[in-house]
Every structure is written in structure tokens, then in C-alpha cells.
C-alpha positions as a printed Julia matrix, in Angstrom:
300×3 Matrix{Float64}:
   0.0     0.0    0.0
   1.49    3.36  -1.08
   1.45    6.43   1.15
   2.18   10.09   0.58
   5.34   10.13   2.69
   7.0     9.14   5.94
   5.22   11.9    7.87
   1.85   11.52   6.16
  -0.12    8.35   6.87
  -2.83    9.11   4.29
  -2.85    6.47   1.51
  -2.54    7.42  -2.14
  -5.08    4.76  -3.16
  -8.26    4.53  -1.06
  -9.92    1.75  -3.06
  -9.09   -0.71  -0.26
  -8.78    1.66   2.68
 -12.35    2.87   2.38
 -12.58    4.18   5.96
  -9.92    6.86   5.48
 -12.33    9.77   6.03
 -13.11    8.4    9.51
  -9.6     7.24  10.32
  -7.55    8.8   13.08
  -4.6     9.49  10.76
  -6.8    11.62   8.48
  -8.24   13.54  11.41
  -4.74   14.21  12.76
  -3.45   15.23   9.32
  -6.3    17.72   8.9
  -5.77   19.03  12.46
  -9.24   17.97  13.55
  -7.9    15.73  16.3
  -4.43   15.65  17.88
  -4.85   14.12  21.33
  -2.74   11.34  22.8
  -4.84    8.4   23.94
  -5.92    8.59  27.56
  -4.15    6.21  29.94
  -5.97    3.28  31.55
  -4.3     1.65  34.53
  -6.52   -1.4   35.07
  -3.68   -3.83  35.79
  -1.92   -1.46  38.17
  -5.17   -0.83  40.04
  -5.95   -4.53  40.2
  -2.51   -5.52  41.53
  -2.65   -2.78  44.14
  -6.11   -3.84  45.23
  -5.85   -7.63  45.15
  -2.63   -9.32  46.24
  -2.68  -12.98  45.32
  -2.89  -15.09  48.46
  -0.2   -17.83  48.51
  -2.93  -20.38  49.22
  -4.52  -19.91  45.8
  -1.25  -19.8   43.82
  -1.34  -23.55  42.98
  -4.84  -23.17  41.59
  -3.82  -20.23  39.4
  -0.84  -22.27  38.18
  -3.09  -25.21  37.33
  -5.51  -22.95  35.43
  -2.64  -21.63  33.28
  -2.75  -17.93  34.23
   0.24  -17.64  36.53
   2.46  -16.42  33.69
   0.07  -13.51  33.09
   0.16  -12.62  36.78
   3.97  -12.71  36.75
   4.1   -10.08  34.02
   2.72   -7.6   36.52
   2.25   -3.94  35.7
   4.33   -2.5   32.86
   4.39    1.28  32.44
   2.62    2.03  29.17
   4.23    4.39  26.66
   1.05    6.14  25.55
   2.6     8.24  22.76
   3.93    4.97  21.3
   0.51    3.29  21.56
  -1.13    6.36  20.01
   1.31    6.28  17.07
   0.59    2.6   16.48
  -3.17    3.19  16.55
  -2.74    5.93  13.93
  -1.03    3.36  11.69
  -3.58    0.58  12.31
  -5.98   -0.09   9.44
  -9.29   -1.79  10.32
  -9.79   -2.78   6.67
  -6.73   -5.07   6.69
  -6.06   -5.6   10.43
  -2.45   -4.55   9.96
  -0.17   -1.66  10.91
   0.73    0.28   7.76
   4.33    1.37   8.32
   6.97    2.91   6.04
   8.62   -0.51   5.79
   5.36   -2.25   4.86
   2.49   -3.97   6.66
   2.92   -5.71  10.01
   0.52   -7.19  12.52
   0.31   -9.0   15.84
  -0.02  -12.75  15.32
  -1.01  -15.72  17.43
   2.65  -16.64  17.65
   3.35  -13.25  19.22
   0.59  -13.85  21.79
   2.02  -17.27  22.66
   5.58  -15.99  23.04
   4.91  -12.65  24.72
   2.07  -13.63  27.06
   2.55  -17.38  27.37
  -1.07  -18.16  26.47
  -2.11  -21.26  24.57
  -2.97  -20.88  20.9
  -3.97  -24.51  20.45
  -6.65  -26.61  22.11
 -10.44  -26.17  22.4
 -11.85  -22.8   21.39
 -13.09  -20.4   24.05
 -16.8   -20.24  23.37
 -20.1   -20.12  25.22
 -23.16  -17.99  25.8
 -23.64  -14.52  27.26
 -27.17  -15.38  28.4
 -26.45  -16.37  31.99
 -28.13  -17.36  35.21
 -26.04  -14.89  37.2
 -27.28  -15.94  40.63
 -26.84  -19.66  39.98
 -23.43  -19.3   38.31
 -21.98  -17.02  41.0
 -23.44  -19.13  43.79
 -21.84  -22.27  42.38
 -18.4   -21.0   41.39
 -17.84  -17.94  43.61
 -19.84  -18.94  46.67
 -22.0   -15.82  46.81
 -24.82  -14.11  44.94
 -23.79  -10.53  44.07
 -26.22   -7.7   44.87
 -27.63   -5.55  42.12
 -25.19   -2.71  42.86
 -22.25   -5.05  42.12
 -23.58   -5.92  38.66
 -23.72   -4.12  35.36
 -25.82   -6.36  33.17
 -23.95   -9.67  33.13
 -20.68   -8.08  34.33
 -19.56   -8.08  37.95
 -17.59   -5.44  39.84
 -13.92   -6.4   40.28
 -13.65   -4.33  43.45
 -16.65   -6.07  44.99
 -15.17   -9.45  44.12
 -11.95   -8.41  45.82
 -13.8    -7.5   49.01
 -15.45  -10.93  49.08
 -12.66  -13.26  47.95
  -9.23  -11.69  48.33
  -8.57  -13.08  51.83
  -9.44  -16.77  52.21
 -10.14  -17.98  55.73
  -7.19  -19.72  57.47
  -9.19  -22.95  57.61
 -10.57  -22.67  54.08
 -11.15  -26.0   52.37
 -10.42  -26.94  48.76
 -13.79  -25.68  47.51
 -13.38  -22.27  49.16
  -9.84  -21.86  47.81
 -10.94  -22.8   44.31
 -13.71  -20.21  44.49
 -11.23  -17.58  45.61
  -8.91  -18.55  42.74
 -11.81  -18.37  40.27
 -12.58  -14.84  41.4
  -8.92  -13.86  41.12
  -8.59  -15.27  37.59
 -11.87  -13.65  36.53
 -10.66  -10.28  37.83
  -7.3   -10.8   36.09
  -9.15  -11.3   32.81
 -11.16   -8.12  33.32
  -8.12   -6.07  34.27
  -5.59   -7.35  31.74
  -6.71   -9.7   28.97
 -10.24   -8.46  28.21
 -10.24   -5.06  29.89
 -12.85   -2.47  28.96
 -12.17    1.27  29.07
 -12.86    1.61  32.79
 -11.58   -1.78  33.91
 -13.95   -1.96  36.87
 -16.23   -4.78  35.69
 -15.64   -8.15  34.06
 -18.19  -10.2   32.13
 -19.35  -13.36  33.83
 -19.37  -15.33  30.57
 -15.78  -16.39  31.38
 -16.73  -17.78  34.78
 -18.36  -20.93  33.42
 -14.99  -21.85  31.86
 -13.4   -21.95  35.32
 -15.32  -24.95  36.66
 -12.37  -27.31  36.18
  -8.95  -25.66  36.17
  -7.4   -28.6   34.34
  -9.81  -28.04  31.45
  -9.38  -24.26  31.76
  -5.66  -24.58  31.06
  -6.32  -26.55  27.87
  -8.35  -23.8   26.15
  -6.88  -21.66  23.39
  -6.95  -18.35  25.29
  -4.58  -16.67  22.87
  -7.2   -16.53  20.11
  -9.85  -14.48  21.95
  -7.2   -12.2   23.47
  -5.86  -11.4   19.98
  -9.37  -10.96  18.56
 -10.31   -8.6   21.39
  -7.12   -6.6   20.83
  -7.86   -6.35  17.11
 -11.39   -5.13  17.81
 -10.19   -2.44  20.2
  -7.51   -1.27  17.75
 -10.18   -1.02  15.04
 -12.58    0.9   17.27
  -9.95    3.3   18.52
  -8.56    4.04  15.06
 -11.91    5.52  13.97
 -14.06    8.5   14.92
 -11.93   10.49  17.4
 -12.0     7.96  20.23
  -9.99    9.18  23.2
  -9.36    5.9   25.0
  -8.37    2.36  24.16
  -9.07   -0.83  26.08
  -8.06   -4.44  25.57
  -4.65   -5.97  26.25
  -2.5    -2.84  25.82
   0.52   -4.6   27.29
   0.46   -7.04  24.37
   0.63   -4.15  21.89
   3.54   -2.54  23.71
   5.54   -5.74  24.14
   4.98   -6.54  20.46
   6.29   -3.11  19.5
   9.36   -3.53  21.71
  10.1    -6.88  20.09
   9.39   -5.98  16.46
  10.23   -2.26  16.1
  13.23   -0.2   17.18
  11.19    3.01  17.56
  10.19    3.63  21.17
  12.02    0.55  22.48
  13.69    1.05  25.87
  17.43    0.51  26.1
  17.55   -2.57  28.32
  21.29   -2.11  28.79
  20.86    0.95  31.01
  18.23    2.71  33.08
  15.29    3.7   30.91
  12.21    5.86  31.3
  10.1     2.75  30.77
  11.79   -0.07  32.68
  11.63   -3.57  31.28
   9.56   -6.16  33.12
  11.55   -8.78  35.04
  10.32  -11.42  32.56
   9.77   -9.83  29.1
   8.18  -13.09  27.91
   5.61  -14.75  30.15
   6.43  -18.39  30.7
   4.0   -21.14  29.85
   2.86  -22.57  33.17
   2.87  -26.12  31.83
   6.5   -25.89  30.72
   7.83  -26.69  34.22
   9.56  -23.32  34.04
   8.3   -21.75  37.26
  11.26  -20.77  39.38
  11.43  -21.8   43.02
  11.18  -18.24  44.3
   7.76  -17.82  42.76
   6.32  -20.78  44.64
   7.6   -19.89  48.09
   5.91  -22.77  49.85
   7.64  -25.37  47.68
   6.39  -28.29  45.67
   4.07  -29.49  48.43
   1.74  -26.6   47.56
   1.33  -27.62  43.94
  -1.89  -29.57  43.79
  -2.13  -32.93  42.04
  -4.07  -32.93  38.81
  -7.44  -34.55  39.31
């Protein structure tokens, strides 16, 4: 695809890029819109609010989401994300760069986040029996003020489940782990613009953590990221949701522009583990499981 120049993202031929009049790059070029995307700190808020109890760590490991938790909060370079959004084309689902077209692939998701890209598809229904589902898998029925449609407040979940009782049994610990994983999804993998609610459609997939770990979670995470890039690239949107960390890590790996210098102190420090480790690769270091191998539950 040909463009006018390095500083002008408008295409010369709009026969394929038919949304150019609504695209962010056109609005910026015509000085109708020049704002940097607004920051969203869902993961930082979540980690500050809900510290993972050591008792539920084995359950999170078994479910396959411990690698995501280990990534932690990475400071987002919002000018970099804004520049990438201005180069994203919803017609082709690619970044249109001076060197050509590039995109985030399933392989990138697997390597950068450690999520499966094989196995059963993540699918289900959004028509839910909220009271029955929450009563079975979380151990409580949320009040109306904790719900927004079929989405539940992450903060309210934290108040109910973040501190398991000292004598909690296996069922109670699994419920606490289910709430933690659900909140992790709403704050990191499938975050909305506010990051305060998470849809309960994912909860039914947490009935059996062994089965949960076999699902292809990388596919829906990539699809959600694509959708948010498409939405944000059009019509003067001021915020972006989805897995922003994936976009930034991809840019650091694939592009030299905006990449921190990992050899010295940088404005945007690198995470301790740039690539999340697959939990089923027996690659969890001893320091991360402080209680030792006795805490890792047998697979049922």
C-alpha cells in the first residue's frame, strides 16, 4: 500500500482503505484531532487492590494464568501506543508502516504472554443465570449494585474473595482462585475502558482448572485486541481498552522506535520477565512458589 510520505499516513489509493475519512490518521493530518490516547491503569489498580494469596497460587498455576500474573504492571508508553493506533488499518487488520504492513499474530501472543494458541476454542453464551453461576463458582450471589448487566464489579469481588479464611477447604480456595482469575481477565486480557467490571461469561470456563488450562486463550485475546484497535482508530475515540501490554511488548520486540534501552536505566523499565512463561513448561522458578512443591496440587 502506497502512502504520501514518511510523515503523512494518508494512503494514495483509497480503493481498499475505504474508511480513510473516519480514520484517526486523516483527522490528525487535517488538524481535527491531535490528542494522545488517555491512559488506563486497570492492571496497576488490580494488583494494588488484590494481592494474590499464597494459598490460591497452585490453583492459578493449574488454570494456566500464573504467567500472566507474573508479568505484573508494565508502564505504558502512551505516545507509542497512540502512534501505532494511527497506523492501524481496520480494513486489513495490519499496521501500515513505512517498511510495509505488520501485525500481531497468534505466535506473538504465545511468546509474549505465554497463552495457549492450540486446544479447544473459548466459546459459550452470554445469556447467563447470574445468581446460579456465581453461587456455584464464587460462593456468593452478588447484589444488584455489584452488577452491570452480566458483568460483575472487580472491586466487589476483591472484598469478598481476596482473603481466604485460614481454615478454608479446597472448595473455598478454588472459588477464591476463580474470582482472582476472573478479575485478572477483566483487568488485563479483556479489559474495557474503565476496567472496573468483568463479564461473567468467562466464569463458566473456570469450573475445572485442568480443562481451563487446555483452552486456546490466545485466540480471543488477539481478537479482542484487534477489535479495540479497530474501534480506537476511527471516529476520534480518546481511549483504548483491551490488552494494551500485548501491543507494547509486540512493538518492543518488532520495532526499534520507542524501544527502551535494556542495557541501562530507561524511562520505561523492562519487566523482570519480558516473555511470560507457559505454566505447563515446568519453568516456574522456586522463588515464585515460596511454599515449595508441596503446595502444587495434584491434577485430578
